[in-house]
C-alpha positions in Angstrom: 10.0 97.0 103.5 8.0 98.9 100.8 5.3 97.0 99.4 5.3 97.3 95.5 2.0 95.6 94.9 0.2 98.7 93.0 3.2 99.5 91.3 3.2 95.7 89.8 -0.3 95.9 89.3 -0.2 98.8 86.9 2.9 98.0 85.1 1.1 94.5 84.2 -2.0 95.8 83.1 0.1 98.6 81.1 2.0 95.5 79.7 -1.5 93.9 78.6 -3.0 96.9 77.2 0.2 97.4 74.8 0.4 93.8 73.6 -3.1 93.7 73.1 -3.0 96.6 71.0 -0.3 96.0 69.0 -1.9 92.5 68.1 -4.9 94.1 66.8 -3.3 96.8 65.3 -1.1 94.2 63.2 -4.4 92.4 62.3 -4.1 89.9 64.7 -7.7 90.0 65.2 -10.3 88.0 63.0 -12.1 92.0 61.9 -9.5 94.2 60.7 -11.9 97.8 59.8 -8.9 98.8 58.0 -8.8 96.1 55.3 -9.7 96.3 51.9 -13.4 95.0 51.0 -14.9 94.7 48.0 -17.9 96.6 46.5 -21.3 95.1 47.1 -22.1 95.6 43.2 -19.5 93.3 42.6 -21.6 90.8 44.1 -23.7 88.6 41.6 -27.2 87.0 42.6 -29.0 84.3 40.5 -31.7 84.7 40.4 -32.5 88.1 41.7 -36.3 87.2 41.5 -38.4 83.4 42.3 -41.8 83.2 42.0 -43.3 80.3 43.1 -46.5 80.6 40.9 -49.8 79.4 42.7 -49.3 77.6 46.1 -51.5 76.1 48.5 -51.7 76.9 52.1 -52.6 73.2 52.7 -49.6 71.6 50.7 -47.4 73.5 53.4 -44.0 75.4 53.2 -42.0 75.8 49.5 -38.3 76.8 49.4 -36.0 78.3 46.4 -32.0 79.1 46.6 -30.6 81.9 45.5 -26.6 81.3 44.6 -24.7 84.6 45.6 -20.9 85.1 43.9 -18.1 87.5 44.7 -16.6 88.3 41.4 -14.2 90.5 43.1 -10.3 89.9 44.1 -11.3 91.1 47.4 -13.4 90.0 50.2 -16.9 90.7 52.0 -17.9 90.2 55.2 -21.2 89.4 56.1 -23.2 90.9 59.2 -26.6 89.2 59.1 -29.7 88.1 56.9 -33.3 89.7 57.0 -36.4 88.8 55.5 -39.6 91.1 55.0 -42.1 88.9 56.8 -41.5 86.4 59.9 -43.3 84.1 57.0 -40.2 83.7 55.4 -36.9 82.4 56.8 -33.6 82.3 55.1 -30.0 80.2 55.5 -26.8 81.4 54.0 -23.8 79.0 53.1 -20.5 79.7 52.0 -18.0 76.9 51.4 -18.3 74.1 54.7 -19.8 77.4 56.9 -23.9 77.7 57.5 -25.1 80.4 58.8 -28.5 80.3 61.7 -31.4 81.1 60.7 -32.9 84.4 59.8 -36.0 85.9 59.6 -38.0 89.1 60.1 -36.9 89.1 63.8 -34.7 86.1 63.8 -31.2 88.6 63.2 -28.4 87.1 65.1 -25.6 88.6 64.1 -23.4 86.4 61.9 -19.8 88.0 61.0 -18.5 85.6 58.1 -16.1 86.3 55.7 -17.4 86.0 51.7 -13.9 85.3 50.1 -12.7 86.7 46.8 -13.9 84.7 43.5 -16.6 82.3 46.1 -19.6 81.0 46.0 -22.6 81.1 48.8 -26.0 79.6 48.8 -29.0 81.0 50.5 -32.0 78.9 51.2 -35.2 80.7 51.3 -38.5 78.8 53.1 -41.7 80.6 52.7 -44.4 79.1 54.9 -47.7 80.1 53.1 -50.1 79.4 56.0 -48.2 81.5 58.5 -51.0 84.4 58.2 -53.6 81.6 58.5 -57.4 82.0 56.4 -56.6 85.4 55.3 -53.2 85.5 53.9 -54.4 84.4 50.3 -53.9 86.2 47.3 -50.4 88.0 45.7 -47.7 88.0 48.2 -43.9 89.8 47.6 -41.5 89.2 50.0 -37.9 90.2 50.4 -34.7 88.9 51.7 -31.5 90.7 52.1 -27.7 90.5 52.8 -26.5 92.7 55.3 -22.8 93.4 54.8 -20.4 94.6 58.0 -17.5 95.6 55.0 -18.4 97.4 53.1 -20.2 99.3 55.9 -23.7 99.0 55.3 -23.9 97.2 51.9 -26.9 95.7 51.2 -28.1 92.7 48.3 -31.6 91.9 47.9 -33.7 88.9 46.5 -37.1 88.6 45.7 -39.9 86.1 46.2 -43.6 86.2 44.9 -46.7 83.9 44.7 -50.1 83.4 44.1 -51.4 81.6 47.8 -54.6 80.1 47.4 -56.1 78.1 50.7 
């Protein structure tokens, strides 16, 4: 009697590969690189700059919010947020979905849809004491939203302050 085990294994693996290919080719996966995405230029940011004015290290962290709106009829795919300094953290909320905390080095991937005609909020926290006693004076920081689709798209928000001890 012949052993058909190797033939059945090859047949089974082939079937799984074909089914998987068809599933993703039809858009069954959550990420579809062939989908049409909005242009980053269609994302409105308000405000684009926030000045905290004069802030004291002794009084602790300060925060602000930026609003983003996808004004197009197409979605975008957000990859992550980044900040220009470890003293600054950002969290994004789209509907009921909230991102992890992002910073200069804390940059987990957060592959999330930003649907058409939707608003999002980015809460930014700045810690004026993060640089110690030498961190007084004028500061400028940047928060970036990095998009997976359109590939390499970026939107920036800017912060400034005069830090006192």
